[in-house]
C-alpha positions, 0 to 999 in steps of 0.5 A, a space after each residue: 499499499 503506497 501511502 502518500 497523502 496526509 490530513 491534519 484536523 484543526 478546524 474544531 472551535 476549541 481546537 483551532 489555535 492550539 497548532 499556532 502555539 509556540 514550543 520548544 522542540 527536543 533540538 532546543 528550537 522554537 517552532 509551532 506545534 502545527 511545524 512539529 506535527 508536519 515535521 513529524 508527517 514528513 519524517 515518515 517520507 509523505 510530503 502532500 498534506 492537507 490541513 482542514 481549517 476554520 474558514 479565515 485561518 489559511 494565512 495564520 497556518 501558513 505563517 505557523 507552518 513556516 518553511 513547509 507552508 508550500 508543502 500544504 493544502 488548505 481545505 476549509 470546513 464551512 460549518 462546525 459539524 464535528 470530526 468525521 465532517 472535518 475528515 469528509 471535506 478532504 475527500 476530494 483530496 484523499 480521492 482513492 488513496 490511502 492516507 495518514 490521519 493526524 489530529 492537530 492538537 496532539 504531539 508524539 513523542 517516540 521512545 526509539 529512533 523512528 518517529 511514531 508516524 513513521 512506525 504507523 506508516 510502515 506497519 500499514 504499508 506491510 500489512 496492506 490495510 487500515 491501522 490505528 495507532 492506540 496507547 494503553 489508556 487508563 479507564 480515567 481518561 476514557 472520557 477524552 479518547 475512543 477506544 478499541 477492542 480486538 485480538 492480538 494477532 502479533 505480539 512482537 509488533 503489538 498488533 490486535 485485529 479491531 472487532 470493537 470500536 466505542 466513543 469515549 465509553 464510561 468505565 462500566 461500558 468499556 468493561 462491558 463492551 471491550 475484550 483486549 487480552 494482556 492489558 492491565 485491569 483498568 487500562 484500555 487501547 485508546 485512540 493515539 490521534 494518528 491513523 492510517 485509512 484506505 480510501 474505505 473510510 472516505 467511501 463510509 463517511 460519505 454513505 453515512 452523511 448520505 443517510 442524514 436527512 437534512 444533512 446537518 446532523 453529526 457523524 460519529 467517526 468512531 462508528 464509521 471505523 467500526 463498520 470499517 472493521 466490518 467490511 475489511 481487515 482492520 488493525 490497531 498498533 501499540 506504537 513505540 512512543 506516547 501521545 501528548 494532547 494539548 487540548 485538554 487542561 495543563 495539556 500544552 504544559 505537559 507537551 512542552 515538559 515531555 518534549 524538553 525532557 526528552 531533548 538536548 535541554 533535559 538537564 536544563 528543564 530537570 534543574 529548573 523543575 528540581 529548583 521550582 518544587 524546592 521553592 514550594 517545599 520551603 514555603 
């Protein structure tokens, strides 16, 4: 499967300004979150990148992308109709091609030399099917993420055959409906904010929106992924790395600390944290 396109969604009302925020990356360079996400995509060997934005945001995003701006195709989501609609607005951009999908309010830190997007794209190419990245997540975080259940098919590569997809389930619902052998009690495989999807995903989105009587209802993207699992082979993979959702409270701070503690300025960041804690303890 030849994966040459990537799509970044960034049109949500609570999300649209987050990719424009400045951070210091692992090399000690100040850049926007958008630029860091784009570099993650480029590192996976993908140069054709679509970004779904709110009308009027293109100029700000071009500035935030910096030297990468010319790589981007901007797709406007004219009405706030949710995540599924944002993806479907890029149907023409995606065409019949598989694509890497990322959200604009997550950063990804790999624990190995190969980036998280590179790991995922490599798996999807090898398996020739849709693959969603997932992370073992405590049940207290279920209100923020979709979760999947399935059968472990490759322990070495931590690959699962997806058979269940739930949208932000309660712990009780997850316990009743999701089965993932081998995970610690109270932990579930939650979406990482990164997928490689075949063209079937856009087709299923189109069918779901066509069934809406007046075209204004929101389509649940997790339901589309659940149908994808029925219609074709669909895998989930635990990557060697972590996601940092900077759309939640203190999320941007946590993402910056993670970048600092995994970068060339690690000792300086650690000293600053220790000094801050010591000051608070003295008081």
